[in-house]
C-alpha positions in Angstrom: 179.0 -180.3 -73.6 175.6 -181.9 -72.9 172.3 -180.8 -74.5 171.1 -179.1 -71.3 174.2 -176.8 -71.2 173.8 -176.0 -74.9 170.1 -175.1 -74.2 171.0 -172.9 -71.3 173.7 -171.1 -73.2 171.3 -170.5 -76.1 168.7 -169.0 -73.7 171.3 -166.7 -72.2 172.1 -165.4 -75.6 168.4 -164.7 -76.3 167.7 -163.0 -73.0 168.9 -159.5 -73.9 166.7 -159.3 -77.0 163.7 -160.9 -75.1 164.0 -158.4 -72.3 164.1 -155.6 -74.8 161.0 -156.9 -76.5 159.2 -157.1 -73.1 160.0 -153.5 -72.2 159.8 -151.9 -75.6 157.1 -149.2 -76.0 154.8 -149.1 -79.0 155.8 -146.7 -81.7 153.9 -143.4 -81.9 152.7 -141.9 -85.2 150.4 -139.2 -86.3 146.8 -140.3 -86.6 145.2 -140.5 -90.1 143.0 -137.5 -89.4 146.0 -135.4 -88.5 144.5 -134.2 -85.2 146.4 -136.4 -82.8 148.6 -139.4 -82.3 148.2 -143.2 -82.2 150.2 -146.2 -81.1 151.3 -148.7 -83.6 150.2 -151.3 -84.4 147.2 -151.1 -82.0 145.8 -147.8 -83.4 145.1 -146.8 -79.8 144.9 -143.0 -79.4 147.9 -141.5 -77.6 147.5 -138.2 -75.8 150.7 -136.5 -74.5 150.8 -135.8 -70.8 154.2 -135.0 -69.4 157.0 -132.9 -68.1 159.8 -130.7 -69.3 162.8 -132.0 -67.5 164.8 -128.9 -68.4 166.8 -128.5 -65.2 166.9 -129.9 -61.7 166.1 -128.1 -58.4 169.6 -126.5 -58.4 169.2 -125.1 -61.9 171.5 -127.7 -63.5 170.9 -129.0 -67.0 170.9 -132.8 -67.3 174.3 -132.9 -68.9 175.7 -131.3 -65.7 174.9 -134.3 -63.6 174.1 -137.3 -65.7 177.6 -138.6 -65.5 178.3 -138.4 -61.8 174.7 -138.6 -60.5 172.9 -141.1 -62.7 170.8 -142.5 -59.8 169.2 -139.1 -59.5 168.2 -139.2 -63.2 166.7 -142.7 -62.6 164.9 -141.5 -59.5 163.5 -138.4 -61.3 162.2 -140.5 -64.3 160.6 -142.9 -61.9 158.9 -140.0 -60.0 157.6 -138.5 -63.3 156.2 -141.8 -64.3 154.6 -142.2 -60.9 152.9 -138.8 -61.3 151.3 -140.1 -64.5 153.6 -138.7 -67.2 153.9 -140.6 -70.5 156.4 -138.2 -72.1 159.5 -136.4 -70.8 161.0 -133.5 -72.7 164.8 -133.4 -72.3 166.9 -130.4 -73.4 170.3 -131.0 -75.0 173.0 -128.3 -75.4 174.9 -128.2 -78.7 178.1 -127.4 -76.9 178.0 -130.6 -74.9 177.4 -132.7 -78.1 179.7 -131.1 -80.6 183.4 -130.7 -80.1 183.8 -128.9 -83.4 181.5 -128.0 -86.3 181.9 -131.4 -87.8 182.9 -133.5 -84.8 180.1 -134.9 -82.5 181.1 -135.9 -78.9 180.9 -139.7 -78.8 180.8 -139.8 -75.0 177.7 -137.5 -74.8 176.0 -139.6 -77.5 176.7 -142.8 -75.5 175.2 -141.2 -72.4 172.2 -140.2 -74.5 171.8 -143.8 -75.6 171.7 -144.8 -71.9 169.0 -142.2 -71.3 166.9 -143.7 -74.1 167.3 -147.1 -72.6 166.1 -145.7 -69.2 163.0 -144.2 -71.0 162.3 -147.6 -72.5 162.5 -149.5 -69.1 160.6 -146.7 -67.2 157.9 -146.7 -69.8 157.9 -143.1 -70.9 158.6 -141.4 -74.3 161.3 -138.8 -74.9 160.9 -135.5 -76.6 164.5 -134.7 -77.5 164.9 -130.9 -77.8 168.3 -129.9 -79.3 170.7 -127.1 -80.1 170.3 -125.6 -76.7 172.5 -122.7 -75.6 170.8 -122.2 -72.3 174.0 -121.6 -70.3 176.1 -119.0 -72.1 179.2 -120.3 -70.5 178.7 -123.7 -72.3 178.5 -122.2 -75.8 181.7 -122.9 -77.7 183.5 -119.8 -79.0 183.9 -121.4 -82.4 180.1 -121.8 -82.6 179.3 -118.1 -82.2 181.9 -117.2 -84.8 180.2 -119.2 -87.5 178.5 -117.5 -90.4 174.8 -118.4 -91.0 175.4 -121.2 -93.5 178.2 -122.8 -91.4 176.1 -122.5 -88.2 173.2 -124.2 -89.9 175.5 -127.0 -91.1 176.9 -127.5 -87.6 173.3 -127.7 -86.3 172.5 -130.2 -89.0 175.4 -132.4 -88.0 174.2 -132.3 -84.4 170.9 -133.6 -85.4 172.3 -136.2 -87.8 174.4 -137.5 -84.9 171.6 -137.5 -82.3 169.0 -139.1 -84.7 171.5 -141.7 -85.8 172.0 -142.7 -82.2 168.3 -142.9 -81.5 166.7 -144.1 -84.7 166.0 -147.6 -83.6 164.2 -146.9 -80.3 160.4 -146.6 -80.1 161.0 -144.6 -76.8 161.7 -141.4 -78.9 158.5 -139.6 -79.3 160.0 -136.8 -81.3 162.9 -134.6 -82.1 162.3 -130.9 -81.4 164.7 -128.9 -83.6 165.2 -126.0 -81.2 163.6 -124.4 -78.2 162.0 -121.0 -79.2 163.9 -120.1 -82.4 163.4 -116.5 -83.7 164.2 -114.8 -87.0 165.2 -111.2 -86.3 163.9 -108.2 -88.2 166.9 -106.4 -89.5 170.5 -107.0 -88.4 172.0 -108.0 -85.0 175.5 -107.6 -83.8 178.1 -110.2 -84.8 178.0 -113.2 -82.4 174.7 -112.0 -80.8 172.8 -115.2 -81.2 170.9 -115.4 -77.9 167.9 -113.7 -76.6 167.8 -112.1 -73.1 168.2 -114.5 -70.1 165.3 -115.7 -68.0 166.1 -117.2 -64.7 169.8 -117.3 -65.7 169.2 -119.2 -68.9 168.9 -118.2 -72.5 165.8 -120.0 -73.8 165.4 -117.9 -77.0 167.9 -118.2 -79.9 168.2 -116.5 -83.2 168.8 -118.6 -86.3 170.4 -115.7 -88.3 171.9 -112.4 -87.5 170.9 -110.6 -90.7 167.5 -110.7 -92.3 169.1 -109.1 -95.4 165.8 -108.1 -97.0 164.5 -111.7 -96.9 161.0 -112.5 -95.7 161.4 -113.8 -92.2 159.1 -116.8 -92.6 161.2 -117.9 -95.7 164.3 -117.9 -93.6 162.5 -120.0 -90.9 161.2 -122.5 -93.4 164.6 -122.9 -95.1 166.2 -123.5 -91.7 163.6 -126.1 -90.7 163.9 -127.9 -94.0 167.7 -128.0 -93.7 167.6 -129.7 -90.3 164.7 -132.0 -91.1 166.7 -133.2 -94.1 169.7 -134.0 -91.9 167.5 -136.1 -89.6 165.9 -137.9 -92.4 169.3 -139.1 -93.7 169.5 -141.5 -90.7 165.9 -141.6 -89.3 162.9 -141.6 -91.5 160.4 -142.7 -88.8 160.5 -140.5 -85.7 158.4 -137.4 -85.6 159.9 -133.9 -85.9 158.7 -130.6 -84.5 160.0 -127.2 -83.3 159.1 -125.4 -80.1 157.4 -122.1 -81.0 156.7 -119.1 -78.8 153.0 -118.1 -78.6 153.9 -114.9 -80.4 154.7 -116.7 -83.6 151.3 -116.0 -85.2 151.2 -113.5 -88.0 149.7 -110.7 -85.9 150.5 -107.0 -85.2 153.3 -106.4 -82.7 156.0 -108.8 -81.6 156.5 -111.9 -83.8 159.1 -114.6 -84.1 159.1 -115.0 -87.9 158.0 -118.7 -87.5 154.5 -118.3 -88.8 153.0 -121.8 -88.4 151.2 -122.0 -91.8 154.4 -120.9 -93.6 157.1 -122.9 -91.8 155.7 -126.3 -90.8 155.4 -128.2 -94.1 158.2 -130.6 -93.3 157.2 -130.9 -89.6 155.0 -133.8 -88.3 153.2 -131.7 -85.7 153.2 -128.2 -84.3 154.4 -127.3 -80.8 153.5 -124.1 -79.0 154.7 -122.7 -75.6 151.7 -121.2 -73.9 151.4 -119.7 -70.4 147.8 -118.7 -69.7 147.1 -115.5 -67.7 144.6 -114.9 -65.0 141.4 -113.5 -66.6 142.6 -114.4 -70.1 142.0 -118.1 -70.5 139.8 -117.6 -73.5 142.5 -115.5 -75.1 145.0 -118.3 -74.6 142.6 -120.8 -76.1 142.1 -118.6 -79.2 145.9 -118.3 -79.5 146.1 -122.1 -79.5 143.6 -122.3 -82.3 145.9 -120.1 -84.4 148.5 -122.9 -84.5 146.1 -125.4 -86.1 147.4 -125.7 -89.6 146.2 -129.2 -90.5 148.6 -131.0 -88.1 148.4 -132.1 -84.4 149.1 -129.2 -82.0 150.9 -129.9 -78.7 151.1 -127.4 -75.8 154.8 -128.2 -75.3 155.3 -125.8 -72.4 152.7 -124.6 -69.8 152.9 -123.8 -66.1 151.0 -121.7 -63.5 153.4 -118.9 -64.1 150.8 -116.2 -64.8 147.8 -117.9 -63.3 146.8 -120.3 -60.5 147.2 -124.1 -60.8 143.4 -124.4 -60.8 143.2 -121.9 -63.7 145.8 -123.8 -65.7 143.7 -126.9 -65.2 140.7 -125.0 -66.5 142.7 -124.0 -69.6 143.5 -127.6 -70.2 139.8 -128.4 -70.1 139.0 -125.6 -72.5 141.7 -126.5 -74.9 140.8 -130.2 -75.1 139.4 -130.0 -78.6 142.4 -128.2 -80.0 145.4 -129.8 -78.3 146.8 -133.3 -78.8 148.8 -133.1 -75.6 150.2 -130.9 -72.8 153.6 -130.8 -71.2 154.4 -128.9 -68.0 157.6 -129.0 -65.8 159.3 -131.2 -63.2 162.4 -130.0 -61.5 163.5 -132.9 -59.3 161.5 -132.2 -56.1 158.9 -134.9 -55.5 155.6 -134.1 -53.8 156.9 -135.5 -50.5 159.7 -133.0 -50.3 157.4 -130.1 -51.5 155.0 -130.9 -48.6 157.8 -130.3 -46.1 158.8 -127.0 -47.6 157.5 -123.6 -46.4 158.4 -121.9 -49.6 155.4 -120.3 -51.5 156.8 -121.4 -54.8 157.0 -125.0 -53.6 153.4 -124.8 -52.4 152.2 -123.7 -55.8 154.2 -126.4 -57.5 152.8 -129.0 -55.1 149.3 -127.9 -55.9 149.9 -128.2 -59.6 151.6 -131.6 -59.4 148.6 -132.9 -57.4 146.2 -131.6 -60.1 148.5 -133.2 -62.8 148.4 -136.5 -61.0 144.7 -136.4 -60.5 144.1 -135.7 -64.2 146.5 -138.4 -65.2 144.6 -141.0 -63.1 141.3 -139.8 -64.5 142.6 -140.3 -68.0 143.6 -137.3 -70.1 141.4 -136.8 -73.1 
């Protein structure tokens, strides 16, 4: 074998790692002043601007089509990047990733690794939100039968498996422990772990069925600490948060039990889901301020659901001093398709996506 052949073979062996180095994203960390995020090692500020990719235009979750329709996932990620997103929030159901309380599904984990690689090459970060039970039909019977401690342990194994698969990739912005967890006041019926459906999906989930005279924030904090500890066994670097409903503040009326100043000690930043209402933008801004507990605050969900797209844009402007990022929704319909639609909902979505893209081009601050 001559020297030229040896050299070419050596270069071929190096190409995969070289390509990875060229496409790798910088790591994201919390800034020293605890008000936002920075890229490492440049120290450049990083402001989240992205989408929840929680379902497609048919209402399917990503696990419903990422095996048979992978080109669709690639096209959707490319479109979100084109619109100006730097982060995509993906929702993972526990039932798709755990075959038993102590048995992760290796096939689903491998598909997740492929998604992480797609994020790297597309140039967007992932917010991996786990433990979903959005489609009740996908919830394993064994899962709902578990007692509180055993259910928490199964959730911890989910996160240990997911974090173990993703620990080495800078494309992971964060792990979100659960979407909108709630501690009930009092006792719920056996197996009644889910909140009422919205749009055919159960977005709210209870972390216990029996308060049992315990302070609700204490239960929430212990649950958070248990899951963070599981992640830190295999991944000590990536950020961890939890998606809180806006009624988590310690106020009169409906509360989730996840009082920010009492449950976020082990979290790296605070995430809140906030849908401003027409005529109440200042009220939404004040609610956002309530989640400031000495850590960055991200508006992890927002949408012109109760206000116009223009008013949502005004809210973003008003909340600029209090939020370290904003994440809305993308459901698989690009602007070109929305422009051809005569559906009023598509028209509203198109108006918002145009504002989203405009603000992205101007530079989100």
